[in-house]
Biopython code that builds the backbone (N, CA, C, O; Angstrom):
import numpy as np
from Bio.PDB.StructureBuilder import StructureBuilder

atoms = [
    (1, "MET", "N", (-57.979, 157.791, -85.120)),
    (1, "MET", "CA", (-58.720, 158.778, -86.056)),
    (1, "MET", "C", (-60.333, 158.500, -85.689)),
    (1, "MET", "O", (-60.886, 157.466, -85.317)),
    (2, "ASN", "N", (-60.807, 159.704, -85.919)),
    (2, "ASN", "CA", (-62.223, 159.749, -85.549)),
    (2, "ASN", "C", (-62.711, 159.947, -86.941)),
    (2, "ASN", "O", (-62.295, 160.792, -87.734)),
    (3, "GLU", "N", (-63.777, 158.937, -87.170)),
    (3, "GLU", "CA", (-64.180, 158.509, -88.532)),
    (3, "GLU", "C", (-65.768, 159.203, -88.726)),
    (3, "GLU", "O", (-66.443, 159.087, -89.749)),
    (4, "GLU", "N", (-66.095, 159.798, -87.730)),
    (4, "GLU", "CA", (-67.493, 160.367, -87.531)),
    (4, "GLU", "C", (-67.363, 161.511, -88.298)),
    (4, "GLU", "O", (-66.368, 162.234, -88.261)),
    (5, "ILE", "N", (-68.476, 161.728, -89.093)),
    (5, "ILE", "CA", (-68.583, 162.919, -89.855)),
    (5, "ILE", "C", (-69.421, 164.224, -89.129)),
    (5, "ILE", "O", (-70.500, 163.978, -88.589)),
    (6, "SER", "N", (-68.972, 165.392, -89.138)),
    (6, "SER", "CA", (-70.063, 166.304, -88.308)),
    (6, "SER", "C", (-71.187, 166.825, -89.227)),
    (6, "SER", "O", (-71.185, 166.983, -90.448)),
    (7, "ALA", "N", (-72.212, 167.065, -88.247)),
    (7, "ALA", "CA", (-73.302, 167.615, -89.156)),
    (7, "ALA", "C", (-72.947, 168.965, -90.430)),
    (7, "ALA", "O", (-73.310, 169.054, -91.603)),
    (8, "GLU", "N", (-72.111, 169.865, -89.586)),
    (8, "GLU", "CA", (-71.475, 170.630, -90.565)),
    (8, "GLU", "C", (-70.631, 169.949, -91.980)),
    (8, "GLU", "O", (-70.771, 170.455, -93.094)),
    (9, "GLU", "N", (-69.923, 168.975, -91.782)),
    (9, "GLU", "CA", (-69.302, 168.484, -92.996)),
    (9, "GLU", "C", (-70.665, 167.943, -93.945)),
    (9, "GLU", "O", (-70.727, 168.159, -95.155)),
    (10, "LEU", "N", (-71.603, 167.296, -93.267)),
    (10, "LEU", "CA", (-72.671, 166.583, -94.083)),
    (10, "LEU", "C", (-73.608, 167.598, -94.458)),
    (10, "LEU", "O", (-74.440, 167.157, -95.250)),
    (11, "LEU", "N", (-73.762, 168.816, -94.161)),
    (11, "LEU", "CA", (-74.364, 170.059, -94.804)),
    (11, "LEU", "C", (-73.592, 170.673, -95.884)),
    (11, "LEU", "O", (-74.297, 171.203, -96.742)),
    (12, "ARG", "N", (-72.319, 170.742, -96.069)),
    (12, "ARG", "CA", (-71.427, 171.254, -96.685)),
    (12, "ARG", "C", (-71.404, 170.177, -97.913)),
    (12, "ARG", "O", (-71.658, 170.552, -99.057)),
    (13, "GLY", "N", (-71.128, 168.997, -97.651)),
    (13, "GLY", "CA", (-71.382, 167.970, -98.661)),
    (13, "GLY", "C", (-72.506, 168.157, -99.487)),
    (13, "GLY", "O", (-72.453, 168.472, -100.676)),
    (14, "LYS", "N", (-73.767, 167.907, -98.668)),
    (14, "LYS", "CA", (-75.019, 168.170, -99.554)),
    (14, "LYS", "C", (-75.251, 169.224, -100.421)),
    (14, "LYS", "O", (-75.691, 169.135, -101.568)),
    (15, "LEU", "N", (-74.847, 170.512, -99.650)),
    (15, "LEU", "CA", (-74.579, 171.591, -100.685)),
    (15, "LEU", "C", (-73.556, 171.593, -101.912)),
    (15, "LEU", "O", (-73.822, 172.251, -102.918)),
    (16, "ASN", "N", (-72.643, 171.011, -101.834)),
    (16, "ASN", "CA", (-71.931, 170.864, -102.776)),
    (16, "ASN", "C", (-72.218, 169.965, -103.967)),
    (16, "ASN", "O", (-71.789, 170.077, -105.115)),
    (17, "SER", "N", (-73.091, 168.987, -103.418)),
    (17, "SER", "CA", (-73.121, 167.676, -104.461)),
    (17, "SER", "C", (-74.905, 168.428, -105.143)),
    (17, "SER", "O", (-75.491, 167.921, -106.100)),
    (18, "GLU", "N", (-75.326, 169.405, -104.526)),
    (18, "GLU", "CA", (-76.426, 169.980, -105.319)),
    (18, "GLU", "C", (-76.352, 171.573, -105.996)),
    (18, "GLU", "O", (-77.294, 172.357, -106.112)),
    (19, "THR", "N", (-75.278, 171.731, -106.299)),
    (19, "THR", "CA", (-74.430, 172.716, -106.849)),
    (19, "THR", "C", (-74.493, 172.316, -108.262)),
    (19, "THR", "O", (-74.007, 171.206, -108.476)),
    (20, "ALA", "N", (-75.125, 173.144, -109.615)),
    (20, "ALA", "CA", (-74.786, 172.635, -110.587)),
    (20, "ALA", "C", (-74.758, 173.981, -111.470)),
    (20, "ALA", "O", (-75.365, 174.974, -111.069)),
    (21, "ARG", "N", (-74.135, 173.991, -112.521)),
    (21, "ARG", "CA", (-74.236, 174.880, -113.671)),
    (21, "ARG", "C", (-75.562, 174.805, -114.591)),
    (21, "ARG", "O", (-75.788, 173.737, -115.161)),
    (22, "MET", "N", (-76.391, 175.819, -114.751)),
    (22, "MET", "CA", (-77.633, 175.742, -115.601)),
    (22, "MET", "C", (-77.685, 176.975, -116.376)),
    (22, "MET", "O", (-77.302, 178.055, -115.926)),
    (23, "PRO", "N", (-78.072, 176.839, -117.325)),
    (23, "PRO", "CA", (-78.402, 177.731, -118.421)),
    (23, "PRO", "C", (-79.734, 178.911, -117.652)),
    (23, "PRO", "O", (-80.761, 178.564, -117.069)),
    (24, "TRP", "N", (-79.281, 180.214, -117.898)),
    (24, "TRP", "CA", (-80.432, 181.231, -117.325)),
    (24, "TRP", "C", (-81.755, 180.821, -117.393)),
    (24, "TRP", "O", (-82.646, 180.798, -116.544)),
    (25, "LYS", "N", (-81.709, 180.439, -118.784)),
    (25, "LYS", "CA", (-83.242, 180.294, -119.267)),
    (25, "LYS", "C", (-84.283, 179.135, -118.825)),
    (25, "LYS", "O", (-85.457, 179.119, -119.195)),
    (26, "GLU", "N", (-83.757, 178.283, -118.083)),
    (26, "GLU", "CA", (-84.294, 177.247, -117.127)),
    (26, "GLU", "C", (-84.201, 177.937, -115.901)),
    (26, "GLU", "O", (-84.346, 177.180, -114.941)),
    (27, "LEU", "N", (-83.990, 179.239, -115.580)),
    (27, "LEU", "CA", (-84.006, 179.531, -114.039)),
    (27, "LEU", "C", (-84.766, 180.761, -113.937)),
    (27, "LEU", "O", (-85.042, 181.228, -112.833)),
    (28, "GLN", "N", (-85.187, 181.415, -115.220)),
    (28, "GLN", "CA", (-86.076, 182.169, -114.911)),
    (28, "GLN", "C", (-87.416, 182.427, -114.245)),
    (28, "GLN", "O", (-88.067, 183.463, -114.109)),
    (29, "ARG", "N", (-87.611, 181.288, -113.905)),
    (29, "ARG", "CA", (-89.446, 181.322, -113.456)),
    (29, "ARG", "C", (-88.937, 181.345, -111.798)),
    (29, "ARG", "O", (-89.707, 181.653, -110.888)),
    (30, "HIS", "N", (-87.637, 180.998, -111.609)),
    (30, "HIS", "CA", (-87.539, 181.528, -110.210)),
    (30, "HIS", "C", (-87.280, 182.813, -109.806)),
    (30, "HIS", "O", (-87.511, 183.233, -108.673)),
    (31, "PHE", "N", (-86.655, 183.648, -110.990)),
    (31, "PHE", "CA", (-86.607, 185.085, -111.060)),
    (31, "PHE", "C", (-87.867, 185.955, -111.211)),
    (31, "PHE", "O", (-87.994, 187.167, -111.037)),
    (32, "ALA", "N", (-88.775, 185.013, -111.583)),
    (32, "ALA", "CA", (-90.193, 185.558, -111.935)),
    (32, "ALA", "C", (-90.819, 185.956, -110.514)),
    (32, "ALA", "O", (-91.486, 186.932, -110.170)),
    (33, "SER", "N", (-90.332, 184.778, -109.786)),
    (33, "SER", "CA", (-91.247, 184.387, -108.545)),
    (33, "SER", "C", (-90.454, 185.414, -107.359)),
    (33, "SER", "O", (-91.106, 185.713, -106.358)),
    (34, "GLY", "N", (-89.439, 185.786, -107.467)),
    (34, "GLY", "CA", (-88.576, 186.790, -106.673)),
    (34, "GLY", "C", (-87.948, 185.865, -105.710)),
    (34, "GLY", "O", (-87.947, 186.182, -104.521)),
    (35, "SER", "N", (-87.307, 184.531, -106.173)),
    (35, "SER", "CA", (-86.717, 183.688, -105.590)),
    (35, "SER", "C", (-85.259, 183.671, -105.964)),
    (35, "SER", "O", (-84.729, 182.581, -105.753)),
    (36, "THR", "N", (-84.552, 184.511, -106.417)),
    (36, "THR", "CA", (-83.507, 184.612, -106.951)),
    (36, "THR", "C", (-82.126, 185.478, -106.449)),
    (36, "THR", "O", (-82.056, 186.679, -106.708)),
    (37, "LEU", "N", (-81.400, 185.015, -105.960)),
    (37, "LEU", "CA", (-80.166, 186.103, -105.206)),
    (37, "LEU", "C", (-78.911, 185.976, -106.121)),
    (37, "LEU", "O", (-78.626, 184.912, -106.670)),
    (38, "TRP", "N", (-78.461, 186.673, -106.204)),
    (38, "TRP", "CA", (-76.919, 186.905, -107.015)),
    (38, "TRP", "C", (-75.950, 186.738, -105.899)),
    (38, "TRP", "O", (-76.290, 187.038, -104.754)),
    (39, "ILE", "N", (-74.949, 186.348, -106.122)),
    (39, "ILE", "CA", (-73.454, 185.989, -105.150)),
    (39, "ILE", "C", (-72.714, 186.678, -106.184)),
    (39, "ILE", "O", (-72.657, 186.555, -107.407)),
    (40, "ASP", "N", (-72.095, 187.534, -105.233)),
    (40, "ASP", "CA", (-70.666, 188.248, -105.675)),
    (40, "ASP", "C", (-69.555, 186.796, -106.305)),
    (40, "ASP", "O", (-69.651, 185.652, -105.861)),
    (41, "PRO", "N", (-68.762, 187.141, -107.179)),
    (41, "PRO", "CA", (-67.617, 185.917, -107.233)),
    (41, "PRO", "C", (-66.823, 186.117, -106.336)),
    (41, "PRO", "O", (-65.916, 185.285, -106.329)),
    (42, "ALA", "N", (-66.756, 186.995, -105.434)),
    (42, "ALA", "CA", (-65.209, 187.132, -104.490)),
    (42, "ALA", "C", (-66.030, 185.865, -103.044)),
    (42, "ALA", "O", (-65.437, 185.591, -102.000)),
    (43, "LEU", "N", (-67.146, 185.433, -103.345)),
    (43, "LEU", "CA", (-67.658, 184.933, -102.078)),
    (43, "LEU", "C", (-67.557, 183.400, -102.707)),
    (43, "LEU", "O", (-67.335, 183.293, -103.913)),
    (44, "ASP", "N", (-67.704, 182.335, -101.970)),
    (44, "ASP", "CA", (-67.625, 181.092, -102.149)),
    (44, "ASP", "C", (-69.405, 180.568, -102.132)),
    (44, "ASP", "O", (-70.137, 180.551, -101.142)),
    (45, "LEU", "N", (-69.751, 180.190, -103.503)),
    (45, "LEU", "CA", (-71.313, 179.915, -102.990)),
    (45, "LEU", "C", (-71.546, 178.820, -102.181)),
    (45, "LEU", "O", (-72.686, 178.888, -101.722)),
    (46, "ILE", "N", (-70.861, 177.698, -101.760)),
    (46, "ILE", "CA", (-71.375, 176.685, -101.018)),
    (46, "ILE", "C", (-71.071, 177.180, -99.550)),
    (46, "ILE", "O", (-71.532, 176.586, -98.575)),
    (47, "GLU", "N", (-70.296, 178.267, -99.447)),
    (47, "GLU", "CA", (-70.111, 178.607, -97.820)),
    (47, "GLU", "C", (-71.263, 179.847, -97.445)),
    (47, "GLU", "O", (-71.604, 180.104, -96.290)),
    (48, "VAL", "N", (-71.888, 180.695, -98.911)),
    (48, "VAL", "CA", (-72.866, 181.097, -98.533)),
    (48, "VAL", "C", (-74.182, 180.633, -98.412)),
    (48, "VAL", "O", (-75.093, 181.233, -97.840)),
    (49, "GLY", "N", (-74.266, 179.327, -99.080)),
    (49, "GLY", "CA", (-75.728, 178.588, -98.916)),
    (49, "GLY", "C", (-75.303, 178.020, -97.645)),
    (49, "GLY", "O", (-76.262, 178.262, -96.913)),
    (50, "PHE", "N", (-74.295, 177.312, -96.845)),
    (50, "PHE", "CA", (-74.051, 177.014, -95.788)),
    (50, "PHE", "C", (-74.462, 177.940, -94.810)),
    (50, "PHE", "O", (-75.348, 177.510, -94.072)),
    (51, "ARG", "N", (-74.058, 179.134, -94.582)),
    (51, "ARG", "CA", (-74.345, 180.227, -93.501)),
    (51, "ARG", "C", (-75.847, 180.519, -93.940)),
    (51, "ARG", "O", (-76.600, 180.887, -93.038)),
    (52, "MET", "N", (-76.273, 180.419, -94.993)),
    (52, "MET", "CA", (-77.783, 180.861, -94.929)),
    (52, "MET", "C", (-78.831, 179.816, -94.559)),
    (52, "MET", "O", (-79.988, 180.094, -94.244)),
    (53, "GLU", "N", (-78.171, 178.240, -94.648)),
    (53, "GLU", "CA", (-79.048, 176.995, -94.020)),
    (53, "GLU", "C", (-78.672, 177.289, -92.373)),
    (53, "GLU", "O", (-79.539, 177.113, -91.517)),
    (54, "ARG", "N", (-77.658, 177.631, -92.109)),
    (54, "ARG", "CA", (-77.420, 178.003, -90.409)),
    (54, "ARG", "C", (-77.938, 179.336, -89.741)),
    (54, "ARG", "O", (-77.794, 179.720, -88.580)),
    (55, "ASP", "N", (-78.669, 180.012, -90.950)),
    (55, "ASP", "CA", (-79.184, 181.345, -90.127)),
    (55, "ASP", "C", (-78.271, 182.284, -89.698)),
    (55, "ASP", "O", (-78.506, 182.900, -88.659)),
    (56, "ASP", "N", (-77.213, 182.503, -90.366)),
    (56, "ASP", "CA", (-76.225, 183.148, -89.963)),
    (56, "ASP", "C", (-76.421, 184.579, -90.422)),
    (56, "ASP", "O", (-75.873, 185.175, -91.350)),
    (57, "ALA", "N", (-77.335, 184.990, -89.550)),
    (57, "ALA", "CA", (-77.802, 186.651, -90.160)),
    (57, "ALA", "C", (-76.548, 187.446, -90.052)),
    (57, "ALA", "O", (-76.487, 188.263, -90.971)),
    (58, "LYS", "N", (-75.596, 187.486, -89.301)),
    (58, "LYS", "CA", (-74.526, 188.409, -89.143)),
    (58, "LYS", "C", (-74.100, 188.420, -90.472)),
    (58, "LYS", "O", (-74.284, 189.335, -91.275)),
    (59, "SER", "N", (-73.513, 187.344, -90.673)),
    (59, "SER", "CA", (-72.518, 187.244, -92.251)),
    (59, "SER", "C", (-73.517, 187.745, -93.379)),
    (59, "SER", "O", (-73.325, 188.772, -94.029)),
    (60, "ILE", "N", (-74.561, 186.934, -93.528)),
    (60, "ILE", "CA", (-75.361, 187.764, -94.848)),
    (60, "ILE", "C", (-75.958, 188.855, -94.475)),
    (60, "ILE", "O", (-76.740, 189.219, -95.353)),
    (61, "GLU", "N", (-75.948, 189.459, -93.682)),
    (61, "GLU", "CA", (-76.592, 191.125, -93.485)),
    (61, "GLU", "C", (-75.242, 191.598, -93.909)),
    (61, "GLU", "O", (-75.310, 192.145, -95.009)),
    (62, "THR", "N", (-74.005, 191.571, -93.396)),
    (62, "THR", "CA", (-72.698, 192.109, -93.777)),
    (62, "THR", "C", (-72.374, 192.009, -95.119)),
    (62, "THR", "O", (-71.702, 192.893, -95.651)),
    (63, "TRP", "N", (-72.864, 190.804, -95.883)),
    (63, "TRP", "CA", (-72.593, 190.383, -97.327)),
    (63, "TRP", "C", (-73.560, 191.482, -98.232)),
    (63, "TRP", "O", (-73.146, 192.227, -99.121)),
    (64, "MET", "N", (-74.917, 191.359, -97.755)),
    (64, "MET", "CA", (-75.847, 192.061, -98.238)),
    (64, "MET", "C", (-75.330, 193.788, -98.169)),
    (64, "MET", "O", (-75.088, 194.298, -99.263)),
    (65, "ASN", "N", (-75.225, 194.348, -97.368)),
    (65, "ASN", "CA", (-74.722, 195.572, -97.092)),
    (65, "ASN", "C", (-73.516, 195.714, -97.742)),
    (65, "ASN", "O", (-73.357, 196.815, -98.267)),
    (66, "LYS", "N", (-72.577, 194.880, -97.864)),
    (66, "LYS", "CA", (-71.631, 195.257, -99.063)),
    (66, "LYS", "C", (-71.645, 195.079, -100.589)),
    (66, "LYS", "O", (-70.781, 195.280, -101.443)),
    (67, "GLY", "N", (-73.200, 194.534, -100.664)),
    (67, "GLY", "CA", (-73.756, 194.463, -102.105)),
    (67, "GLY", "C", (-73.048, 193.071, -102.879)),
    (67, "GLY", "O", (-72.922, 192.850, -104.083)),
    (68, "TRP", "N", (-72.709, 192.371, -101.884)),
    (68, "TRP", "CA", (-71.911, 190.913, -102.363)),
    (68, "TRP", "C", (-73.096, 189.903, -102.253)),
    (68, "TRP", "O", (-72.796, 188.760, -102.595)),
    (69, "ILE", "N", (-74.283, 190.083, -101.874)),
    (69, "ILE", "CA", (-75.405, 189.546, -101.915)),
    (69, "ILE", "C", (-76.700, 190.232, -102.614)),
    (69, "ILE", "O", (-76.715, 191.313, -102.025)),
    (70, "ARG", "N", (-77.594, 190.251, -103.348)),
    (70, "ARG", "CA", (-78.535, 191.180, -103.899)),
    (70, "ARG", "C", (-79.582, 189.967, -104.633)),
    (70, "ARG", "O", (-79.355, 188.789, -104.911)),
    (71, "PRO", "N", (-80.615, 190.681, -104.779)),
    (71, "PRO", "CA", (-81.445, 190.003, -105.431)),
    (71, "PRO", "C", (-81.410, 190.169, -107.044)),
    (71, "PRO", "O", (-81.556, 191.319, -107.457)),
    (72, "VAL", "N", (-81.250, 189.250, -107.887)),
    (72, "VAL", "CA", (-80.949, 189.312, -109.231)),
    (72, "VAL", "C", (-82.037, 191.052, -109.772)),
    (72, "VAL", "O", (-83.149, 191.407, -109.381)),
    (73, "SER", "N", (-80.972, 191.800, -110.867)),
    (73, "SER", "CA", (-82.008, 192.797, -111.137)),
    (73, "SER", "C", (-82.495, 192.252, -112.597)),
    (73, "SER", "O", (-82.181, 191.254, -113.245)),
    (74, "ASN", "N", (-83.411, 193.349, -112.842)),
    (74, "ASN", "CA", (-83.911, 193.289, -114.282)),
    (74, "ASN", "C", (-82.655, 193.090, -115.344)),
    (74, "ASN", "O", (-82.451, 192.088, -116.031)),
    (75, "ASP", "N", (-81.841, 194.344, -115.300)),
    (75, "ASP", "CA", (-80.909, 194.267, -116.077)),
    (75, "ASP", "C", (-79.635, 192.883, -115.920)),
    (75, "ASP", "O", (-78.777, 192.781, -116.797)),
    (76, "GLN", "N", (-79.657, 192.130, -115.002)),
    (76, "GLN", "CA", (-78.821, 191.161, -114.901)),
    (76, "GLN", "C", (-79.970, 190.002, -116.001)),
    (76, "GLN", "O", (-79.631, 189.394, -117.016)),
    (77, "ALA", "N", (-80.920, 190.018, -115.537)),
    (77, "ALA", "CA", (-81.736, 188.878, -116.202)),
    (77, "ALA", "C", (-81.934, 189.170, -117.336)),
    (77, "ALA", "O", (-82.477, 188.292, -118.006)),
    (78, "ARG", "N", (-81.629, 190.352, -117.964)),
    (78, "ARG", "CA", (-81.821, 190.621, -119.522)),
    (78, "ARG", "C", (-80.741, 190.293, -120.100)),
    (78, "ARG", "O", (-80.818, 189.741, -121.197)),
    (79, "ARG", "N", (-79.467, 190.554, -119.504)),
    (79, "ARG", "CA", (-78.331, 190.243, -119.959)),
    (79, "ARG", "C", (-78.074, 189.059, -119.879)),
    (79, "ARG", "O", (-77.085, 188.985, -120.608)),
    (80, "TRP", "N", (-78.303, 187.850, -119.426)),
    (80, "TRP", "CA", (-78.377, 186.845, -118.896)),
    (80, "TRP", "C", (-79.023, 185.907, -120.235)),
    (80, "TRP", "O", (-78.551, 185.031, -120.959)),
    (81, "TYR", "N", (-80.128, 186.480, -120.151)),
    (81, "TYR", "CA", (-80.889, 186.011, -121.265)),
    (81, "TYR", "C", (-80.250, 186.234, -122.729)),
    (81, "TYR", "O", (-80.088, 185.356, -123.576)),
    (82, "ASN", "N", (-79.932, 187.570, -122.839)),
    (82, "ASN", "CA", (-79.298, 187.583, -124.268)),
    (82, "ASN", "C", (-78.158, 187.061, -124.602)),
    (82, "ASN", "O", (-78.013, 186.624, -125.744)),
    (83, "ASP", "N", (-77.320, 187.018, -123.841)),
    (83, "ASP", "CA", (-75.948, 186.025, -123.705)),
    (83, "ASP", "C", (-76.090, 184.710, -123.314)),
    (83, "ASP", "O", (-75.122, 184.204, -122.745)),
    (84, "ASP", "N", (-77.197, 183.965, -123.511)),
    (84, "ASP", "CA", (-77.577, 182.908, -123.093)),
    (84, "ASP", "C", (-76.834, 182.236, -122.058)),
    (84, "ASP", "O", (-76.505, 181.063, -122.236)),
    (85, "ALA", "N", (-76.495, 182.920, -120.862)),
    (85, "ALA", "CA", (-75.646, 182.709, -120.028)),
    (85, "ALA", "C", (-76.097, 181.388, -119.169)),
    (85, "ALA", "O", (-77.249, 180.964, -119.076)),
    (86, "GLU", "N", (-74.927, 180.837, -118.565)),
    (86, "GLU", "CA", (-75.084, 179.549, -117.921)),
    (86, "GLU", "C", (-74.708, 180.209, -116.362)),
    (86, "GLU", "O", (-74.059, 181.250, -116.257)),
    (87, "LEU", "N", (-75.192, 179.482, -115.246)),
    (87, "LEU", "CA", (-74.776, 180.114, -114.101)),
    (87, "LEU", "C", (-74.510, 178.992, -113.136)),
    (87, "LEU", "O", (-75.152, 177.947, -113.245)),
    (88, "TRP", "N", (-73.709, 179.126, -112.307)),
    (88, "TRP", "CA", (-73.546, 178.177, -110.918)),
    (88, "TRP", "C", (-74.825, 178.454, -110.010)),
    (88, "TRP", "O", (-75.099, 179.551, -109.523)),
    (89, "THR", "N", (-75.609, 177.212, -109.853)),
    (89, "THR", "CA", (-76.739, 177.396, -108.932)),
    (89, "THR", "C", (-76.803, 176.626, -107.684)),
    (89, "THR", "O", (-76.413, 175.459, -107.720)),
    (90, "CYS", "N", (-77.196, 177.070, -106.699)),
    (90, "CYS", "CA", (-77.329, 176.371, -105.054)),
    (90, "CYS", "C", (-78.778, 176.831, -104.634)),
    (90, "CYS", "O", (-79.083, 178.023, -104.578)),
    (91, "VAL", "N", (-79.544, 175.927, -104.377)),
    (91, "VAL", "CA", (-80.847, 176.062, -103.644)),
    (91, "VAL", "C", (-80.747, 175.891, -102.016)),
    (91, "VAL", "O", (-80.470, 174.949, -101.274)),
    (92, "VAL", "N", (-81.065, 177.099, -101.849)),
    (92, "VAL", "CA", (-81.372, 177.194, -100.003)),
    (92, "VAL", "C", (-82.747, 177.665, -99.819)),
    (92, "VAL", "O", (-82.911, 178.849, -99.526)),
    (93, "ARG", "N", (-83.748, 176.895, -99.954)),
    (93, "ARG", "CA", (-84.988, 177.290, -100.008)),
    (93, "ARG", "C", (-85.122, 178.256, -99.016)),
    (93, "ARG", "O", (-84.730, 178.046, -97.868)),
    (94, "PRO", "N", (-85.790, 179.589, -99.461)),
    (94, "PRO", "CA", (-86.780, 179.417, -100.523)),
    (94, "PRO", "C", (-85.878, 180.005, -101.731)),
    (94, "PRO", "O", (-86.558, 180.399, -102.679)),
    (95, "TRP", "N", (-84.641, 180.125, -101.863)),
    (95, "TRP", "CA", (-83.864, 180.990, -102.629)),
    (95, "TRP", "C", (-83.032, 180.244, -103.619)),
    (95, "TRP", "O", (-82.678, 179.086, -103.398)),
    (96, "VAL", "N", (-82.726, 180.866, -104.667)),
    (96, "VAL", "CA", (-82.040, 180.250, -105.538)),
    (96, "VAL", "C", (-80.766, 180.845, -105.741)),
    (96, "VAL", "O", (-80.800, 181.872, -106.420)),
    (97, "LEU", "N", (-79.601, 180.459, -105.316)),
    (97, "LEU", "CA", (-78.151, 181.440, -105.430)),
    (97, "LEU", "C", (-77.725, 181.298, -106.570)),
    (97, "LEU", "O", (-77.600, 180.194, -107.099)),
    (98, "LEU", "N", (-77.437, 182.396, -107.122)),
    (98, "LEU", "CA", (-76.845, 182.115, -108.772)),
    (98, "LEU", "C", (-75.397, 183.016, -108.654)),
    (98, "LEU", "O", (-75.301, 184.090, -108.059)),
    (99, "GLN", "N", (-74.358, 182.349, -109.329)),
    (99, "GLN", "CA", (-72.987, 182.940, -109.476)),
    (99, "GLN", "C", (-72.856, 182.701, -110.924)),
    (99, "GLN", "O", (-73.379, 181.831, -111.620)),
    (100, "GLU", "N", (-71.991, 183.724, -111.252)),
    (100, "GLU", "CA", (-71.613, 183.716, -112.745)),
    (100, "GLU", "C", (-70.353, 182.921, -112.750)),
    (100, "GLU", "O", (-69.387, 183.024, -111.994)),
    (101, "VAL", "N", (-70.573, 182.007, -113.871)),
    (101, "VAL", "CA", (-69.505, 180.774, -114.229)),
    (101, "VAL", "C", (-68.202, 181.990, -114.618)),
    (101, "VAL", "O", (-68.236, 183.055, -115.235)),
    (102, "ASP", "N", (-67.278, 181.358, -114.040)),
    (102, "ASP", "CA", (-65.654, 182.073, -114.313)),
    (102, "ASP", "C", (-65.235, 181.203, -115.161)),
    (102, "ASP", "O", (-64.691, 180.141, -114.858)),
    (103, "GLU", "N", (-65.520, 181.697, -116.561)),
    (103, "GLU", "CA", (-64.884, 180.827, -117.821)),
    (103, "GLU", "C", (-63.167, 181.137, -117.952)),
    (103, "GLU", "O", (-62.647, 182.250, -118.035)),
    (104, "PRO", "N", (-62.542, 179.936, -117.944)),
    (104, "PRO", "CA", (-61.069, 180.177, -117.989)),
    (104, "PRO", "C", (-60.636, 180.969, -119.255)),
    (104, "PRO", "O", (-61.426, 180.980, -120.199)),
    (105, "ALA", "N", (-59.361, 181.687, -119.374)),
    (105, "ALA", "CA", (-59.383, 182.767, -120.308)),
    (105, "ALA", "C", (-58.561, 181.876, -121.493)),
    (105, "ALA", "O", (-58.305, 182.387, -122.583)),
]
sb = StructureBuilder()
sb.init_structure("model")
sb.init_model(0)
sb.init_chain("A")
sb.init_seg("    ")
for serial, (resi, resn, name, xyz) in enumerate(atoms, 1):
    if name == "N":
        sb.init_residue(resn, " ", resi, " ")
    sb.init_atom(name, np.array(xyz, "f"), 0.0, 1.0, " ", f" {name:<3s}", serial, name[0])
structure = sb.get_structure()
């Protein structure tokens, strides 16, 4: 059995280890600088980050055209602020990828 870890596995592991839940109020400065992207819950946050790190323009463009990846809107930012929201975050420089936390019912 081969014990070597591929570069893809290492990158996915790195992204996974750097993903965290953070309060919106701590993320607002990234929004103000225009570096936040909302990721639809239908997508896997780590997979999106992986595709961005790999410069998979075709996948990213497809998801953006479907509205599954888009800049955080002023309305979203306001709602998250008022709701004291906590979001999943993954940094893929220069972007901070954000996804709403799916709370158990």
